[in-house]
PDB file of the backbone (N, CA, C, O) and the ligand in Angstrom, with CONECT records:
HET     ZN  A 101       1
ATOM      1  N   UNK A   1     -43.591 -27.322 200.524  1.00  0.00           N
ATOM      2  CA  UNK A   1     -44.544 -26.355 201.087  1.00  0.00           C
ATOM      3  C   UNK A   1     -45.814 -26.998 201.512  1.00  0.00           C
ATOM      4  O   UNK A   1     -46.359 -26.732 202.583  1.00  0.00           O
ATOM      5  N   UNK A   2     -46.289 -27.882 200.614  1.00  0.00           N
ATOM      6  CA  UNK A   2     -47.618 -28.526 200.917  1.00  0.00           C
ATOM      7  C   UNK A   2     -47.566 -29.402 202.152  1.00  0.00           C
ATOM      8  O   UNK A   2     -48.607 -29.715 202.730  1.00  0.00           O
ATOM      9  N   UNK A   3     -46.376 -29.802 202.566  1.00  0.00           N
ATOM     10  CA  UNK A   3     -46.315 -30.625 203.734  1.00  0.00           C
ATOM     11  C   UNK A   3     -46.089 -29.793 205.030  1.00  0.00           C
ATOM     12  O   UNK A   3     -45.864 -30.333 206.113  1.00  0.00           O
ATOM     13  N   UNK A   4     -46.163 -28.465 204.858  1.00  0.00           N
ATOM     14  CA  UNK A   4     -46.052 -27.629 206.038  1.00  0.00           C
ATOM     15  C   UNK A   4     -44.705 -27.104 206.364  1.00  0.00           C
ATOM     16  O   UNK A   4     -44.520 -26.400 207.357  1.00  0.00           O
ATOM     17  N   UNK A   5     -43.734 -27.448 205.519  1.00  0.00           N
ATOM     18  CA  UNK A   5     -42.353 -27.009 205.740  1.00  0.00           C
ATOM     19  C   UNK A   5     -41.883 -26.151 204.562  1.00  0.00           C
ATOM     20  O   UNK A   5     -42.065 -26.536 203.407  1.00  0.00           O
ATOM     21  N   UNK A   6     -41.302 -25.035 204.834  1.00  0.00           N
ATOM     22  CA  UNK A   6     -40.855 -24.158 203.731  1.00  0.00           C
ATOM     23  C   UNK A   6     -39.722 -24.756 202.916  1.00  0.00           C
ATOM     24  O   UNK A   6     -38.730 -25.191 203.501  1.00  0.00           O
ATOM     25  N   UNK A   7     -39.820 -24.798 201.632  1.00  0.00           N
ATOM     26  CA  UNK A   7     -38.819 -25.381 200.787  1.00  0.00           C
ATOM     27  C   UNK A   7     -37.545 -24.560 200.625  1.00  0.00           C
ATOM     28  O   UNK A   7     -36.563 -25.009 200.033  1.00  0.00           O
ATOM     29  N   UNK A   8     -37.589 -23.321 201.178  1.00  0.00           N
ATOM     30  CA  UNK A   8     -36.437 -22.428 201.094  1.00  0.00           C
ATOM     31  C   UNK A   8     -35.689 -22.258 202.436  1.00  0.00           C
ATOM     32  O   UNK A   8     -34.458 -22.294 202.454  1.00  0.00           O
ATOM     33  N   UNK A   9     -36.410 -22.073 203.552  1.00  0.00           N
ATOM     34  CA  UNK A   9     -35.750 -21.864 204.806  1.00  0.00           C
ATOM     35  C   UNK A   9     -35.971 -22.950 205.875  1.00  0.00           C
ATOM     36  O   UNK A   9     -35.410 -22.918 206.970  1.00  0.00           O
ATOM     37  N   UNK A  10     -36.825 -23.913 205.485  1.00  0.00           N
ATOM     38  CA  UNK A  10     -37.056 -25.101 206.375  1.00  0.00           C
ATOM     39  C   UNK A  10     -37.972 -24.711 207.565  1.00  0.00           C
ATOM     40  O   UNK A  10     -38.189 -25.552 208.437  1.00  0.00           O
ATOM     41  N   UNK A  11     -38.505 -23.502 207.637  1.00  0.00           N
ATOM     42  CA  UNK A  11     -39.446 -23.167 208.720  1.00  0.00           C
ATOM     43  C   UNK A  11     -40.721 -24.048 208.562  1.00  0.00           C
ATOM     44  O   UNK A  11     -41.129 -24.455 207.474  1.00  0.00           O
ATOM     45  N   UNK A  12     -41.279 -24.285 209.711  1.00  0.00           N
ATOM     46  CA  UNK A  12     -42.588 -25.083 209.690  1.00  0.00           C
ATOM     47  C   UNK A  12     -43.756 -24.170 209.927  1.00  0.00           C
ATOM     48  O   UNK A  12     -44.846 -24.637 210.256  1.00  0.00           O
ATOM     49  N   UNK A  13     -43.551 -22.810 209.760  1.00  0.00           N
ATOM     50  CA  UNK A  13     -44.679 -21.876 209.896  1.00  0.00           C
ATOM     51  C   UNK A  13     -45.154 -21.486 208.469  1.00  0.00           C
ATOM     52  O   UNK A  13     -44.940 -20.359 208.022  1.00  0.00           O
ATOM     53  N   UNK A  14     -45.784 -22.416 207.790  1.00  0.00           N
ATOM     54  CA  UNK A  14     -46.365 -22.218 206.486  1.00  0.00           C
ATOM     55  C   UNK A  14     -47.822 -22.169 206.560  1.00  0.00           C
ATOM     56  O   UNK A  14     -48.408 -23.047 207.193  1.00  0.00           O
ATOM     57  N   UNK A  15     -48.505 -21.179 205.946  1.00  0.00           N
ATOM     58  CA  UNK A  15     -49.942 -20.975 205.958  1.00  0.00           C
ATOM     59  C   UNK A  15     -50.456 -21.140 204.502  1.00  0.00           C
ATOM     60  O   UNK A  15     -49.757 -20.878 203.524  1.00  0.00           O
ATOM     61  N   UNK A  16     -51.676 -21.575 204.439  1.00  0.00           N
ATOM     62  CA  UNK A  16     -52.248 -21.735 203.111  1.00  0.00           C
ATOM     63  C   UNK A  16     -53.600 -20.960 202.981  1.00  0.00           C
ATOM     64  O   UNK A  16     -54.305 -20.798 203.977  1.00  0.00           O
ATOM     65  N   UNK A  17     -53.925 -20.527 201.872  1.00  0.00           N
ATOM     66  CA  UNK A  17     -55.139 -19.878 201.568  1.00  0.00           C
ATOM     67  C   UNK A  17     -55.569 -20.056 200.095  1.00  0.00           C
ATOM     68  O   UNK A  17     -54.745 -19.998 199.183  1.00  0.00           O
ATOM     69  N   UNK A  18     -56.775 -20.256 199.908  1.00  0.00           N
ATOM     70  CA  UNK A  18     -57.282 -20.329 198.502  1.00  0.00           C
ATOM     71  C   UNK A  18     -57.140 -18.953 197.873  1.00  0.00           C
ATOM     72  O   UNK A  18     -57.621 -17.973 198.441  1.00  0.00           O
ATOM     73  N   UNK A  19     -56.519 -18.853 196.763  1.00  0.00           N
ATOM     74  CA  UNK A  19     -56.261 -17.590 196.044  1.00  0.00           C
ATOM     75  C   UNK A  19     -55.598 -16.558 196.945  1.00  0.00           C
ATOM     76  O   UNK A  19     -55.914 -15.369 196.903  1.00  0.00           O
ATOM     77  N   UNK A  20     -54.662 -17.051 197.767  1.00  0.00           N
ATOM     78  CA  UNK A  20     -54.066 -16.103 198.797  1.00  0.00           C
ATOM     79  C   UNK A  20     -53.163 -15.062 198.225  1.00  0.00           C
ATOM     80  O   UNK A  20     -53.009 -14.006 198.839  1.00  0.00           O
ATOM     81  N   UNK A  21     -52.540 -15.290 197.063  1.00  0.00           N
ATOM     82  CA  UNK A  21     -51.733 -14.313 196.448  1.00  0.00           C
ATOM     83  C   UNK A  21     -52.289 -14.010 195.087  1.00  0.00           C
ATOM     84  O   UNK A  21     -52.388 -14.901 194.244  1.00  0.00           O
ATOM     85  N   UNK A  22     -52.658 -12.754 194.853  1.00  0.00           N
ATOM     86  CA  UNK A  22     -53.189 -12.419 193.563  1.00  0.00           C
ATOM     87  C   UNK A  22     -52.187 -11.887 192.672  1.00  0.00           C
ATOM     88  O   UNK A  22     -51.242 -11.234 193.114  1.00  0.00           O
ATOM     89  N   UNK A  23     -52.343 -12.137 191.394  1.00  0.00           N
ATOM     90  CA  UNK A  23     -51.313 -11.808 190.367  1.00  0.00           C
ATOM     91  C   UNK A  23     -51.777 -10.514 189.661  1.00  0.00           C
ATOM     92  O   UNK A  23     -50.951  -9.866 189.019  1.00  0.00           O
ATOM     93  N   UNK A  24     -52.936 -10.150 189.742  1.00  0.00           N
ATOM     94  CA  UNK A  24     -53.283  -8.833 189.161  1.00  0.00           C
ATOM     95  C   UNK A  24     -54.584  -8.336 189.909  1.00  0.00           C
ATOM     96  O   UNK A  24     -55.090  -9.036 190.786  1.00  0.00           O
ATOM     97  N   UNK A  25     -55.084  -7.183 189.566  1.00  0.00           N
ATOM     98  CA  UNK A  25     -56.083  -6.573 190.327  1.00  0.00           C
ATOM     99  C   UNK A  25     -57.461  -7.240 190.118  1.00  0.00           C
ATOM    100  O   UNK A  25     -58.421  -6.930 190.823  1.00  0.00           O
ATOM    101  N   UNK A  26     -57.537  -8.140 189.160  1.00  0.00           N
ATOM    102  CA  UNK A  26     -58.849  -8.761 188.892  1.00  0.00           C
ATOM    103  C   UNK A  26     -58.914 -10.115 189.547  1.00  0.00           C
ATOM    104  O   UNK A  26     -59.921 -10.801 189.374  1.00  0.00           O
ATOM    105  N   UNK A  27     -57.916 -10.550 190.287  1.00  0.00           N
ATOM    106  CA  UNK A  27     -57.932 -11.806 191.011  1.00  0.00           C
ATOM    107  C   UNK A  27     -58.012 -12.954 190.114  1.00  0.00           C
ATOM    108  O   UNK A  27     -58.662 -13.948 190.438  1.00  0.00           O
ATOM    109  N   UNK A  28     -57.361 -12.871 188.957  1.00  0.00           N
ATOM    110  CA  UNK A  28     -57.371 -13.935 187.940  1.00  0.00           C
ATOM    111  C   UNK A  28     -55.880 -14.198 187.489  1.00  0.00           C
ATOM    112  O   UNK A  28     -55.111 -13.298 187.151  1.00  0.00           O
ATOM    113  N   UNK A  29     -55.580 -15.477 187.524  1.00  0.00           N
ATOM    114  CA  UNK A  29     -54.259 -15.891 186.918  1.00  0.00           C
ATOM    115  C   UNK A  29     -54.510 -16.190 185.426  1.00  0.00           C
ATOM    116  O   UNK A  29     -55.596 -16.634 185.055  1.00  0.00           O
ATOM    117  N   UNK A  30     -53.508 -15.945 184.584  1.00  0.00           N
ATOM    118  CA  UNK A  30     -53.645 -16.284 183.189  1.00  0.00           C
ATOM    119  C   UNK A  30     -52.589 -17.357 182.947  1.00  0.00           C
ATOM    120  O   UNK A  30     -51.427 -17.205 183.325  1.00  0.00           O
ATOM    121  N   UNK A  31     -53.012 -18.432 182.315  1.00  0.00           N
ATOM    122  CA  UNK A  31     -52.235 -19.577 182.000  1.00  0.00           C
ATOM    123  C   UNK A  31     -51.932 -19.613 180.478  1.00  0.00           C
ATOM    124  O   UNK A  31     -52.851 -19.585 179.660  1.00  0.00           O
ATOM    125  N   UNK A  32     -50.664 -19.674 180.125  1.00  0.00           N
ATOM    126  CA  UNK A  32     -50.315 -19.693 178.707  1.00  0.00           C
ATOM    127  C   UNK A  32     -50.740 -20.923 178.047  1.00  0.00           C
ATOM    128  O   UNK A  32     -50.322 -22.010 178.448  1.00  0.00           O
ATOM    129  N   UNK A  33     -51.587 -20.819 177.009  1.00  0.00           N
ATOM    130  CA  UNK A  33     -51.953 -22.023 176.239  1.00  0.00           C
ATOM    131  C   UNK A  33     -51.829 -21.656 174.757  1.00  0.00           C
ATOM    132  O   UNK A  33     -52.771 -21.176 174.127  1.00  0.00           O
ATOM    133  N   UNK A  34     -50.647 -21.899 174.240  1.00  0.00           N
ATOM    134  CA  UNK A  34     -50.340 -21.655 172.857  1.00  0.00           C
ATOM    135  C   UNK A  34     -50.205 -20.093 172.705  1.00  0.00           C
ATOM    136  O   UNK A  34     -49.409 -19.430 173.369  1.00  0.00           O
ATOM    137  N   UNK A  35     -51.043 -19.587 171.788  1.00  0.00           N
ATOM    138  CA  UNK A  35     -50.925 -18.114 171.521  1.00  0.00           C
ATOM    139  C   UNK A  35     -51.884 -17.308 172.418  1.00  0.00           C
ATOM    140  O   UNK A  35     -51.886 -16.077 172.439  1.00  0.00           O
ATOM    141  N   UNK A  36     -52.694 -18.081 173.152  1.00  0.00           N
ATOM    142  CA  UNK A  36     -53.692 -17.345 173.964  1.00  0.00           C
ATOM    143  C   UNK A  36     -53.387 -17.609 175.461  1.00  0.00           C
ATOM    144  O   UNK A  36     -52.597 -18.477 175.831  1.00  0.00           O
ATOM    145  N   UNK A  37     -54.055 -16.817 176.264  1.00  0.00           N
ATOM    146  CA  UNK A  37     -53.908 -16.912 177.727  1.00  0.00           C
ATOM    147  C   UNK A  37     -55.266 -17.166 178.267  1.00  0.00           C
ATOM    148  O   UNK A  37     -56.210 -16.431 177.976  1.00  0.00           O
ATOM    149  N   UNK A  38     -55.383 -18.207 179.057  1.00  0.00           N
ATOM    150  CA  UNK A  38     -56.722 -18.590 179.628  1.00  0.00           C
ATOM    151  C   UNK A  38     -56.759 -18.174 181.078  1.00  0.00           C
ATOM    152  O   UNK A  38     -55.825 -18.432 181.838  1.00  0.00           O
ATOM    153  N   UNK A  39     -57.875 -17.511 181.467  1.00  0.00           N
ATOM    154  CA  UNK A  39     -57.983 -17.053 182.825  1.00  0.00           C
ATOM    155  C   UNK A  39     -58.412 -18.222 183.792  1.00  0.00           C
ATOM    156  O   UNK A  39     -59.144 -19.135 183.410  1.00  0.00           O
ATOM    157  N   UNK A  40     -57.945 -18.140 184.968  1.00  0.00           N
ATOM    158  CA  UNK A  40     -58.521 -19.095 186.009  1.00  0.00           C
ATOM    159  C   UNK A  40     -58.559 -18.373 187.307  1.00  0.00           C
ATOM    160  O   UNK A  40     -57.722 -17.515 187.584  1.00  0.00           O
ATOM    161  N   UNK A  41     -59.515 -18.712 188.096  1.00  0.00           N
ATOM    162  CA  UNK A  41     -59.541 -18.199 189.487  1.00  0.00           C
ATOM    163  C   UNK A  41     -59.289 -19.255 190.451  1.00  0.00           C
ATOM    164  O   UNK A  41     -59.564 -19.079 191.638  1.00  0.00           O
ATOM    165  N   UNK A  42     -58.774 -20.364 190.018  1.00  0.00           N
ATOM    166  CA  UNK A  42     -58.614 -21.553 190.912  1.00  0.00           C
ATOM    167  C   UNK A  42     -57.179 -21.838 191.200  1.00  0.00           C
ATOM    168  O   UNK A  42     -56.519 -22.503 190.402  1.00  0.00           O
ATOM    169  N   UNK A  43     -56.657 -21.362 192.317  1.00  0.00           N
ATOM    170  CA  UNK A  43     -55.329 -21.698 192.717  1.00  0.00           C
ATOM    171  C   UNK A  43     -55.306 -21.678 194.301  1.00  0.00           C
ATOM    172  O   UNK A  43     -56.179 -21.134 194.977  1.00  0.00           O
ATOM    173  N   UNK A  44     -54.249 -22.310 194.788  1.00  0.00           N
ATOM    174  CA  UNK A  44     -54.041 -22.376 196.290  1.00  0.00           C
ATOM    175  C   UNK A  44     -52.640 -21.868 196.557  1.00  0.00           C
ATOM    176  O   UNK A  44     -51.676 -22.240 195.889  1.00  0.00           O
ATOM    177  N   UNK A  45     -52.562 -21.021 197.538  1.00  0.00           N
ATOM    178  CA  UNK A  45     -51.259 -20.366 197.931  1.00  0.00           C
ATOM    179  C   UNK A  45     -50.758 -20.924 199.213  1.00  0.00           C
ATOM    180  O   UNK A  45     -51.529 -21.076 200.161  1.00  0.00           O
ATOM    181  N   UNK A  46     -49.440 -21.250 199.287  1.00  0.00           N
ATOM    182  CA  UNK A  46     -48.683 -21.626 200.487  1.00  0.00           C
ATOM    183  C   UNK A  46     -47.705 -20.518 200.721  1.00  0.00           C
ATOM    184  O   UNK A  46     -46.948 -20.125 199.834  1.00  0.00           O
ATOM    185  N   UNK A  47     -47.733 -20.028 201.917  1.00  0.00           N
ATOM    186  CA  UNK A  47     -46.842 -18.807 202.235  1.00  0.00           C
ATOM    187  C   UNK A  47     -46.120 -19.112 203.573  1.00  0.00           C
ATOM    188  O   UNK A  47     -46.736 -19.462 204.580  1.00  0.00           O
ATOM    189  N   UNK A  48     -44.758 -18.954 203.519  1.00  0.00           N
ATOM    190  CA  UNK A  48     -43.930 -19.058 204.724  1.00  0.00           C
ATOM    191  C   UNK A  48     -43.897 -17.681 205.387  1.00  0.00           C
ATOM    192  O   UNK A  48     -43.530 -16.686 204.763  1.00  0.00           O
ATOM    193  N   UNK A  49     -44.290 -17.642 206.679  1.00  0.00           N
ATOM    194  CA  UNK A  49     -44.343 -16.373 207.332  1.00  0.00           C
ATOM    195  C   UNK A  49     -42.984 -16.015 207.947  1.00  0.00           C
ATOM    196  O   UNK A  49     -42.888 -14.954 208.564  1.00  0.00           O
ATOM    197  N   UNK A  50     -41.974 -16.792 207.825  1.00  0.00           N
ATOM    198  CA  UNK A  50     -40.603 -16.475 208.266  1.00  0.00           C
ATOM    199  C   UNK A  50     -39.779 -15.853 207.171  1.00  0.00           C
ATOM    200  O   UNK A  50     -39.129 -14.842 207.439  1.00  0.00           O
ATOM    201  N   UNK A  51     -39.749 -16.355 205.990  1.00  0.00           N
ATOM    202  CA  UNK A  51     -38.936 -15.835 204.902  1.00  0.00           C
ATOM    203  C   UNK A  51     -39.777 -15.125 203.833  1.00  0.00           C
ATOM    204  O   UNK A  51     -39.233 -14.348 203.048  1.00  0.00           O
ATOM    205  N   UNK A  52     -41.048 -15.370 203.790  1.00  0.00           N
ATOM    206  CA  UNK A  52     -41.932 -14.690 202.823  1.00  0.00           C
ATOM    207  C   UNK A  52     -42.070 -15.417 201.537  1.00  0.00           C
ATOM    208  O   UNK A  52     -42.810 -14.997 200.647  1.00  0.00           O
ATOM    209  N   UNK A  53     -41.338 -16.546 201.422  1.00  0.00           N
ATOM    210  CA  UNK A  53     -41.464 -17.285 200.184  1.00  0.00           C
ATOM    211  C   UNK A  53     -42.856 -17.884 200.080  1.00  0.00           C
ATOM    212  O   UNK A  53     -43.419 -18.334 201.077  1.00  0.00           O
ATOM    213  N   UNK A  54     -43.442 -17.890 198.809  1.00  0.00           N
ATOM    214  CA  UNK A  54     -44.724 -18.463 198.599  1.00  0.00           C
ATOM    215  C   UNK A  54     -44.739 -19.225 197.311  1.00  0.00           C
ATOM    216  O   UNK A  54     -43.946 -19.032 196.390  1.00  0.00           O
ATOM    217  N   UNK A  55     -45.712 -20.112 197.320  1.00  0.00           N
ATOM    218  CA  UNK A  55     -45.925 -20.954 196.067  1.00  0.00           C
ATOM    219  C   UNK A  55     -47.402 -20.944 195.804  1.00  0.00           C
ATOM    220  O   UNK A  55     -48.219 -20.987 196.724  1.00  0.00           O
ATOM    221  N   UNK A  56     -47.737 -20.887 194.533  1.00  0.00           N
ATOM    222  CA  UNK A  56     -49.141 -21.014 194.063  1.00  0.00           C
ATOM    223  C   UNK A  56     -49.301 -22.303 193.261  1.00  0.00           C
ATOM    224  O   UNK A  56     -48.476 -22.639 192.412  1.00  0.00           O
ATOM    225  N   UNK A  57     -50.379 -23.004 193.557  1.00  0.00           N
ATOM    226  CA  UNK A  57     -50.595 -24.343 192.881  1.00  0.00           C
ATOM    227  C   UNK A  57     -51.903 -24.087 192.172  1.00  0.00           C
ATOM    228  O   UNK A  57     -52.897 -23.724 192.802  1.00  0.00           O
ATOM    229  N   UNK A  58     -51.910 -24.274 190.858  1.00  0.00           N
ATOM    230  CA  UNK A  58     -53.125 -24.202 190.081  1.00  0.00           C
ATOM    231  C   UNK A  58     -53.970 -25.410 190.477  1.00  0.00           C
ATOM    232  O   UNK A  58     -53.504 -26.548 190.541  1.00  0.00           O
ATOM    233  N   UNK A  59     -55.239 -25.096 190.739  1.00  0.00           N
ATOM    234  CA  UNK A  59     -56.152 -26.198 191.131  1.00  0.00           C
ATOM    235  C   UNK A  59     -57.337 -26.262 190.172  1.00  0.00           C
ATOM    236  O   UNK A  59     -58.387 -26.799 190.523  1.00  0.00           O
ATOM    237  N   UNK A  60     -57.185 -25.738 189.009  1.00  0.00           N
ATOM    238  CA  UNK A  60     -58.283 -25.827 188.008  1.00  0.00           C
ATOM    239  C   UNK A  60     -58.069 -27.142 187.131  1.00  0.00           C
ATOM    240  O   UNK A  60     -57.217 -27.197 186.244  1.00  0.00           O
ATOM    241  N   UNK A  61     -58.867 -28.129 187.439  1.00  0.00           N
ATOM    242  CA  UNK A  61     -58.667 -29.383 186.823  1.00  0.00           C
ATOM    243  C   UNK A  61     -58.796 -29.403 185.272  1.00  0.00           C
ATOM    244  O   UNK A  61     -58.142 -30.203 184.602  1.00  0.00           O
ATOM    245  N   UNK A  62     -59.623 -28.540 184.737  1.00  0.00           N
ATOM    246  CA  UNK A  62     -59.724 -28.446 183.275  1.00  0.00           C
ATOM    247  C   UNK A  62     -58.440 -28.002 182.605  1.00  0.00           C
ATOM    248  O   UNK A  62     -57.999 -28.588 181.616  1.00  0.00           O
ATOM    249  N   UNK A  63     -57.856 -26.969 183.153  1.00  0.00           N
ATOM    250  CA  UNK A  63     -56.622 -26.382 182.642  1.00  0.00           C
ATOM    251  C   UNK A  63     -55.485 -27.397 182.784  1.00  0.00           C
ATOM    252  O   UNK A  63     -54.679 -27.580 181.872  1.00  0.00           O
ATOM    253  N   UNK A  64     -55.438 -28.058 183.963  1.00  0.00           N
ATOM    254  CA  UNK A  64     -54.346 -29.047 184.187  1.00  0.00           C
ATOM    255  C   UNK A  64     -54.435 -30.153 183.212  1.00  0.00           C
ATOM    256  O   UNK A  64     -53.420 -30.626 182.700  1.00  0.00           O
ATOM    257  N   UNK A  65     -55.650 -30.588 182.938  1.00  0.00           N
ATOM    258  CA  UNK A  65     -55.834 -31.757 181.968  1.00  0.00           C
ATOM    259  C   UNK A  65     -55.530 -31.277 180.581  1.00  0.00           C
ATOM    260  O   UNK A  65     -54.921 -32.031 179.822  1.00  0.00           O
ATOM    261  N   UNK A  66     -55.900 -30.095 180.190  1.00  0.00           N
ATOM    262  CA  UNK A  66     -55.545 -29.644 178.834  1.00  0.00           C
ATOM    263  C   UNK A  66     -54.062 -29.552 178.580  1.00  0.00           C
ATOM    264  O   UNK A  66     -53.569 -29.953 177.526  1.00  0.00           O
ATOM    265  N   UNK A  67     -53.351 -29.016 179.562  1.00  0.00           N
ATOM    266  CA  UNK A  67     -51.887 -28.931 179.403  1.00  0.00           C
ATOM    267  C   UNK A  67     -51.273 -30.356 179.410  1.00  0.00           C
ATOM    268  O   UNK A  67     -50.382 -30.658 178.617  1.00  0.00           O
ATOM    269  N   UNK A  68     -51.738 -31.164 180.263  1.00  0.00           N
ATOM    270  CA  UNK A  68     -51.162 -32.569 180.315  1.00  0.00           C
ATOM    271  C   UNK A  68     -51.408 -33.288 179.008  1.00  0.00           C
ATOM    272  O   UNK A  68     -50.530 -33.996 178.516  1.00  0.00           O
ATOM    273  N   UNK A  69     -52.565 -33.123 178.451  1.00  0.00           N
ATOM    274  CA  UNK A  69     -52.936 -33.904 177.206  1.00  0.00           C
ATOM    275  C   UNK A  69     -52.452 -33.250 175.926  1.00  0.00           C
ATOM    276  O   UNK A  69     -52.342 -33.944 174.916  1.00  0.00           O
ATOM    277  N   UNK A  70     -52.168 -32.004 175.907  1.00  0.00           N
ATOM    278  CA  UNK A  70     -51.789 -31.343 174.589  1.00  0.00           C
ATOM    279  C   UNK A  70     -50.679 -30.331 174.909  1.00  0.00           C
ATOM    280  O   UNK A  70     -50.733 -29.183 174.467  1.00  0.00           O
ATOM    281  N   UNK A  71     -49.692 -30.761 175.666  1.00  0.00           N
ATOM    282  CA  UNK A  71     -48.617 -29.857 176.048  1.00  0.00           C
ATOM    283  C   UNK A  71     -47.909 -29.152 174.895  1.00  0.00           C
ATOM    284  O   UNK A  71     -47.697 -27.940 174.912  1.00  0.00           O
ATOM    285  N   UNK A  72     -47.556 -29.946 173.906  1.00  0.00           N
ATOM    286  CA  UNK A  72     -46.805 -29.372 172.754  1.00  0.00           C
ATOM    287  C   UNK A  72     -47.565 -28.344 172.067  1.00  0.00           C
ATOM    288  O   UNK A  72     -47.031 -27.264 171.814  1.00  0.00           O
ATOM    289  N   UNK A  73     -48.799 -28.595 171.734  1.00  0.00           N
ATOM    290  CA  UNK A  73     -49.588 -27.675 171.010  1.00  0.00           C
ATOM    291  C   UNK A  73     -49.976 -26.412 171.824  1.00  0.00           C
ATOM    292  O   UNK A  73     -50.320 -25.375 171.257  1.00  0.00           O
ATOM    293  N   UNK A  74     -49.912 -26.529 173.125  1.00  0.00           N
ATOM    294  CA  UNK A  74     -50.119 -25.370 173.980  1.00  0.00           C
ATOM    295  C   UNK A  74     -48.798 -24.676 174.396  1.00  0.00           C
ATOM    296  O   UNK A  74     -48.796 -23.744 175.199  1.00  0.00           O
ATOM    297  N   UNK A  75     -47.744 -25.133 173.855  1.00  0.00           N
ATOM    298  CA  UNK A  75     -46.385 -24.511 174.108  1.00  0.00           C
ATOM    299  C   UNK A  75     -45.935 -24.725 175.533  1.00  0.00           C
ATOM    300  O   UNK A  75     -45.257 -23.871 176.104  1.00  0.00           O
ATOM    301  N   UNK A  76     -46.306 -25.871 176.125  1.00  0.00           N
ATOM    302  CA  UNK A  76     -45.705 -26.334 177.354  1.00  0.00           C
ATOM    303  C   UNK A  76     -44.691 -27.432 177.086  1.00  0.00           C
ATOM    304  O   UNK A  76     -44.786 -28.142 176.085  1.00  0.00           O
ATOM    305  N   UNK A  77     -43.732 -27.570 177.969  1.00  0.00           N
ATOM    306  CA  UNK A  77     -42.750 -28.651 177.824  1.00  0.00           C
ATOM    307  C   UNK A  77     -42.601 -29.343 179.157  1.00  0.00           C
ATOM    308  O   UNK A  77     -42.394 -28.698 180.185  1.00  0.00           O
ATOM    309  N   UNK A  78     -42.708 -30.664 179.138  1.00  0.00           N
ATOM    310  CA  UNK A  78     -42.576 -31.401 180.340  1.00  0.00           C
ATOM    311  C   UNK A  78     -41.120 -31.342 180.857  1.00  0.00           C
ATOM    312  O   UNK A  78     -40.166 -31.476 180.090  1.00  0.00           O
ATOM    313  N   UNK A  79     -40.988 -31.143 182.147  1.00  0.00           N
ATOM    314  CA  UNK A  79     -39.661 -31.116 182.779  1.00  0.00           C
ATOM    315  C   UNK A  79     -39.211 -32.562 183.041  1.00  0.00           C
ATOM    316  O   UNK A  79     -39.907 -33.315 183.722  1.00  0.00           O
ATOM    317  N   UNK A  80     -38.070 -32.938 182.509  1.00  0.00           N
ATOM    318  CA  UNK A  80     -37.549 -34.307 182.702  1.00  0.00           C
ATOM    319  C   UNK A  80     -36.500 -34.341 183.784  1.00  0.00           C
ATOM    320  O   UNK A  80     -35.954 -35.403 184.082  1.00  0.00           O
TER     321      UNK A  80
HETATM  322 ZN    ZN A 101     -39.335 -19.824 204.535  1.00  0.00          ZN2+
END
């Protein structure tokens, strides 16, 4: 999607917008971190206007770093 081509239908009509898809009425995504959920307003959306498929990429560097450095304690598992 980030390269401008839809990963589902191969269309090249992909659009992007900061926070383009909201997950609740407060415009905040919640990221699971152990037993708690941390809010973030930092993500980028890529949307295919042919099939409707979209992807959201978290762009909050603090949360990305926390998950990378302490995945197990935050109940994340690296995909191998
Ligand atoms: Zn598509």
